[in-house]
C-alpha positions in Angstrom: 6.8 33.2 26.4 7.7 29.8 25.0 5.4 27.2 26.5 2.2 26.8 28.6 1.1 23.9 30.7 -2.7 23.4 30.2 -4.7 21.0 32.4 -7.9 19.5 31.0 -8.8 16.0 31.8 -12.1 15.4 30.0 -14.8 14.7 28.7 -14.3 14.3 25.0 -16.5 17.2 23.9 -15.0 19.6 26.4 -11.5 18.5 25.4 -12.3 19.2 21.7 -13.5 22.7 22.6 -10.3 23.2 24.6 -8.5 22.2 21.3 -10.2 25.1 19.5 -8.8 27.5 22.2 -5.3 26.0 21.9 -5.3 26.3 18.1 -6.4 29.9 18.5 -3.6 30.7 21.0 -1.0 29.3 18.6 -2.4 31.1 15.6 -2.5 34.4 17.6 1.2 34.0 18.3 0.9 32.6 21.8 2.9 29.8 23.4 2.7 26.2 22.3 1.1 23.9 24.9 1.9 20.9 27.0 -1.5 19.4 27.5 -2.4 17.3 30.5 -5.4 15.0 30.0 -6.7 11.5 30.5 -4.8 8.6 28.9 -7.7 7.6 26.6 -7.7 11.0 25.1 -4.0 11.4 24.6 -3.6 9.9 21.1 -6.2 12.3 19.8 -5.1 15.3 21.8 -1.5 14.9 20.6 -2.7 15.9 17.1 -4.3 19.2 18.2 -3.0 22.3 16.6 -1.0 24.3 19.1 -0.1 21.2 21.2 3.6 20.0 21.2 3.3 17.4 23.9 0.6 15.5 25.8 1.2 14.2 29.3 -1.4 11.6 30.2 -3.0 10.7 33.5 -2.8 6.9 33.8 -5.6 5.7 36.1 -7.9 7.6 38.3 -6.5 7.3 41.8 -4.7 9.8 44.0 -1.5 7.8 43.6 -1.8 8.1 39.8 -2.2 11.9 40.2 0.9 12.0 42.4 2.9 10.1 39.8 1.7 12.5 37.1 2.9 15.4 39.2 6.4 13.8 39.5 6.5 13.5 35.7 5.5 17.1 35.2 8.0 18.6 37.6 10.8 18.2 35.2 9.0 20.1 32.4 9.5 23.9 32.1 6.4 26.0 31.6 6.1 29.7 31.5 2.4 29.7 32.3 0.2 27.1 34.0 -3.6 27.1 33.1 -6.1 25.1 35.1 -8.6 24.7 32.2 -10.8 22.3 34.2 -11.2 23.7 37.7 -12.2 20.5 39.4 -10.9 18.8 42.5 -8.4 16.7 40.5 -6.9 19.6 38.5 -6.7 21.7 41.7 -4.9 18.8 43.5 -2.5 18.5 40.6 -1.4 22.1 40.8 -1.0 21.7 44.6 1.2 18.7 44.1 3.3 20.7 41.5 3.7 23.4 44.1 2.5 26.0 41.7 -0.6 28.1 41.7 -2.1 28.3 38.2 -1.7 31.6 36.5 -5.4 31.4 35.5 -8.2 29.0 36.3 -11.4 28.3 34.3 -14.6 29.8 35.5 -17.4 27.2 35.7 -20.4 29.6 35.4 -22.3 26.8 37.2 -24.8 29.1 39.0 -25.9 30.7 35.7 -26.6 27.2 34.2 -28.4 26.1 37.3 -30.6 29.2 37.2 -31.4 28.5 33.6 -32.7 25.0 34.6 -34.9 26.5 37.3 -36.2 29.1 34.9 -37.5 26.5 32.4 -36.5 28.8 29.6 -34.6 27.8 26.5 -33.2 31.2 26.0 -31.6 33.5 28.6 -33.5 36.7 29.5 -32.0 40.2 29.6 -29.5 41.4 30.5 -27.5 39.3 28.0 -24.4 39.6 30.1 -26.1 37.4 32.8 -26.2 34.5 30.4 -23.8 31.6 30.7 -20.9 31.9 28.4 -20.0 29.2 25.9 -17.3 26.8 27.1 -15.0 28.1 24.3 -15.5 31.7 25.5 -14.6 30.5 29.0 -11.5 28.9 27.7 -10.6 32.1 25.8 -11.0 34.1 29.0 -7.8 32.4 30.2 -5.9 34.1 27.3 -4.7 37.2 29.2 -2.5 34.9 31.4 -0.7 34.1 28.1 -0.3 37.7 27.1 -3.1 37.7 24.6 -6.5 39.4 24.6 -9.4 37.0 24.9 -11.2 38.5 21.8 -8.1 38.0 19.7 -7.8 34.3 20.6 -11.6 33.8 20.2 -11.4 35.2 16.7 -8.5 32.9 15.9 -10.0 29.8 17.5 -10.5 27.0 14.9 -11.1 23.3 14.5 -7.9 21.8 16.1 -7.9 18.7 13.9 -8.9 20.1 10.6 -6.5 18.9 7.9 -4.9 16.3 10.2 -6.7 13.3 8.6 -6.8 12.5 4.9 -10.4 12.0 3.7 -11.3 9.0 1.6 -12.0 9.4 -2.1 -15.8 9.0 -1.6 -17.5 11.4 0.8 -19.9 9.8 3.3 -22.5 10.9 5.7 -22.2 10.0 9.4 -24.8 9.2 12.0 -23.9 9.1 15.7 -27.1 7.9 17.4 -25.8 7.5 20.9 -25.2 9.7 23.9 -24.0 9.1 27.4 -27.6 9.3 28.7 -30.6 7.6 27.0 -32.6 10.8 27.6 -30.3 12.7 25.2 -30.7 10.1 22.3 -33.0 10.9 19.4 -35.7 8.2 19.3 -34.4 5.1 17.6 -37.4 4.7 15.3 -36.8 8.3 14.1 -33.2 7.5 13.3 -34.3 4.4 11.5 -36.7 6.4 9.4 -34.0 8.9 8.6 -31.6 6.1 7.4 -34.3 4.7 5.1 -34.8 8.1 3.6 -31.1 8.8 3.2 -30.7 5.5 1.4 -33.4 6.4 -1.2 -32.9 10.1 -1.6 -29.1 10.7 -1.3 -26.2 9.1 -3.2 -23.9 9.0 -0.2 -22.6 6.1 1.8 -23.3 6.1 5.5 -21.1 5.6 8.5 -22.8 4.7 11.8 -20.7 5.4 14.9 -21.4 3.5 18.1 -19.7 3.7 21.5 -18.8 0.8 23.7 -22.1 0.6 25.6 -24.5 1.1 22.7 -24.9 -2.5 21.4 -27.4 -3.0 24.2 -30.0 -0.9 22.5 -28.8 -0.9 18.9 -28.5 -4.6 18.1 -31.7 -6.2 17.0 -33.5 -2.8 17.0 -35.2 -0.8 14.3 -32.1 1.3 13.6 -29.9 -1.8 13.1 -32.5 -3.1 10.7 -32.6 0.2 8.7 -28.8 0.3 8.6 -28.8 -3.3 7.2 -31.2 -2.2 4.5 -29.0 0.7 3.4 -27.1 -0.2 0.3 -23.8 1.2 1.5 -23.7 1.6 5.2 -21.0 0.5 7.7 -21.0 0.4 11.5 -18.0 1.4 13.5 -18.2 0.0 17.0 -16.0 1.3 19.9 -13.1 2.3 17.7 -10.1 4.3 18.9 -10.7 8.0 18.9 -8.2 8.8 16.1 -10.0 6.3 13.9 -13.4 7.8 14.6 -11.9 11.3 13.9 -10.5 10.0 10.6 -13.9 8.6 9.6 -15.7 11.9 10.5 -13.1 13.8 8.5 -14.2 11.9 5.4 -17.8 12.8 5.9 -19.8 15.6 4.4 -21.8 16.0 7.6 -22.7 14.1 10.8 -26.1 13.8 12.4 -25.5 13.8 16.2 -27.1 14.2 19.6 -25.7 16.6 22.2 -22.6 14.4 22.8 -18.9 14.3 22.5 -19.1 13.2 18.8 -20.7 16.5 18.0 -17.6 18.3 19.1 -15.2 15.7 17.6 -16.9 16.1 14.3 -16.5 19.8 14.3 -12.9 19.5 15.5 -12.0 17.8 12.2 -14.0 20.4 10.3 -17.1 18.3 9.5 -20.4 20.2 10.2 -23.2 18.7 12.1 -26.9 18.5 12.3 -27.2 18.5 16.1 -30.3 17.4 18.0 -30.8 19.0 21.4 -33.4 17.7 23.8 -33.2 18.0 27.6 -30.1 20.4 27.2 -30.1 23.7 25.5 -27.7 25.9 23.5 -27.5 28.4 26.3 -25.5 25.9 28.3 -22.6 26.7 26.0 -22.1 23.6 24.0 -23.8 24.5 20.8 -22.1 23.8 17.4 -19.4 26.3 16.4 -19.1 25.9 12.7 -21.2 28.4 10.8 -22.5 25.7 8.5 -23.7 23.5 11.3 -27.4 23.3 12.2 -28.9 22.9 15.7 -32.4 21.5 15.9 -34.5 21.8 19.1 -38.1 22.2 20.3 -39.2 25.3 22.3 -40.8 23.6 25.3 -41.3 25.1 28.7 -39.9 22.0 30.4 -36.5 22.6 28.8 -33.8 22.4 30.1 -34.6 19.8 32.7 -31.1 19.1 33.9 -27.5 20.3 33.5 -26.3 17.1 31.7 -29.5 15.6 30.4 -29.2 12.7 32.8 -32.5 13.0 34.6 -35.4 10.9 33.4 -38.1 12.8 31.5 -40.6 13.9 34.0 -43.3 14.0 31.3 -42.6 10.5 30.3 -42.7 11.1 26.6 -39.3 12.7 25.8 -41.2 15.3 23.7 -38.1 17.5 23.3 -36.6 14.9 21.0 -39.7 13.0 19.9 -41.1 16.1 18.3 -38.0 16.6 16.1 -39.3 14.6 13.2 -37.2 12.5 10.7 -38.5 14.9 8.0 -37.2 17.9 9.9 -33.8 16.3 10.2 -33.7 15.2 6.6 -34.5 18.7 5.5 -31.6 20.0 7.5 -29.3 17.4 6.0 -30.3 18.3 2.5 -29.8 22.0 3.3 -26.4 21.4 4.7 -25.4 19.3 1.8 -26.5 22.1 -0.5 -24.2 24.6 1.2 -21.1 22.7 0.2 -17.9 22.8 2.2 -18.0 23.6 5.9 -17.0 27.1 7.1 
């Protein structure tokens, strides 16, 4: 088997986890991949271990999908994997006239049941628990002639070693998330920045997405960053540039967001703060040195994506993760040395 066609359109964190799977396939002796994804992810995905070519979906209309299918028809693939299992990926395989050899299982019912249970951990039997997204990707491996457990054991950060770190290691803070309810409170983040400035020797990189100036500019976190003796803010930079910045950091403090998985994809461990979502959804950090912080509240999880407004009105799941707790985790992670 020489090549696979793997379809995964997004989001960023999911794509990075797919990268772990593709790196594991290549290291286990499986085929190299042609990866189909969104155009904005293509420059980053082209650098994944195990990926020889990226074919990008330009635009989001059905005409764009049809044009993508025309471009793909001339490419030979021994195996086709629908690693997304959404309407768009299903339509693409139909337009190609080829049924996928394997399709990702969503495990949606298990996650919805977990929301209804208001439990942060899954009850017995353990096999009823939702699998991690990486495990669900690895379940596609038999279609490639490889056992799932072999690929899972070989899975690794797909961008580790791709970017050259700077001479001076930094710390990273990614305070944003797609939904405001998944963001650690801004005053907590500001208190953490002030303490990092006084009690650690490291420079600080603050990573902001395109929509985050609305709450960042003029707020307490921006003021704390301005007080830090060696902090810089990166706003809405290309993904390879953000990945390179993370590769030069000792660790990143992140919410449950795409930058959690991008940081780990370059081999940089995280201190991850989970609020309305829980590790049982399958998106917990993968590096052994990473740390996940969360509060055991009976209202968690409250939605599958963390998009619903807090019904309590106090966002206790994140408010109760104190700056001192996060600083202790940062100090512990720094004491462990290199990521593993």
